[in-house]
N, C-alpha and C positions, 0 to 999 in steps of 0.2 A: 870813440871817434864819431860814431853816428849821431850822438847827442849834439856835438858842436855843429856838424853839418846841418842837422835839423833846425837848430837855433839860427844859424846863418840864413838858411833858406826861408825861415819864417820871417826874418827881417826883410828879405827881398820881396816876399809876398805882401808884406805890410807897407812896402814902399818907404822904408825907414833907413836911409843911407847912413845916418849917424850911428845907429845900433849895429848895422852890418859892418861898418868900418871899425867899430870897437872890437869886433870879433876877428878882424882880418890880421894877417901877418903884416909886419912892419912894411915890407916892400910892396904890399898890395893896398895899403891904406889910402894912398892918393888916387889910385885908379878906380876903386870900388864905386864912389859916387858918380864918376863919369860913365862907367859901364852901366850902372843902373839907369841913368838918364838916357843913355843911347839905346839900350836893348830891352828894357822892361817898361811896360805901360799898363797901369791898372785897368781892369782887374788881372792880376797875375796869380796863377794857381800852380805853383811848382811843388813837387814832392821829391823826396830822396829815396834811393834804393835802401833796402833793409840791411844789406851786407856791404861794408866797406871793402875795397880791394887794396891790398898792400901788405907791408910788413915793417916792423920796427918803428921807423920814424915818419914814413910817408904813406898816406892812405888816400885813395880816390873814391869818392862817393858819387855815383851816377845821379843825375837830376833830370826829371822830365816834367812836362806839364804844359801850361798855356800862358802866353802873354801876347799882348797886341793882337788878340784874336786868332793866334796861330799856335800850333803845337811846336814845342821846342825841346831839344835834348841839351844836355850839358853835363858839367861835372864840377865838383868842389874838391879841392885838394886840401887835406888836413895834414899839418906838420906837427909832430910832437918831438920837441927838443927840450929835454928836461930843464925846468919843470913845467913849461908852458905848452899850450896847444893853440893853434891859430888856423884860420881859414884863408884860402886863396882861390883864385880861379886859374885854370891852366892857360899858359901862353904858348905861343909858337916856339919861343926860345926856352928851353928847359933851364930853369935856374932854381937853386936851392933857397928856400925861405929860411930866414933866421929869426926865430921868435924871441929867445933870450929874455923872457919876461915882459916884452913890450906888446901889449894888446893880447887878445885871445883869452882863454880861460886858464886859470892857474889850477 
């Protein structure tokens, strides 16, 4: 799980919305570029926690670092629904991501 989160955060740091979107869950694909434009500004230096929190199909990886000259906390949600894994960002409304082979890592 941590490898997908690290790959996703690396694309955020590189300001690469196309690659970040490719790793995203289907329901997050449209929002990732908007969120990156709205909340990230180079230079961005985000890192992931070493231990994902969760069980079975849903894991949360804590993210921290700097963007827009300020320290920021955050999280990446990793969904694993056989056989795919994908990344998402938490929203206020809890919803289940459905990967089903669309995007993410096989």
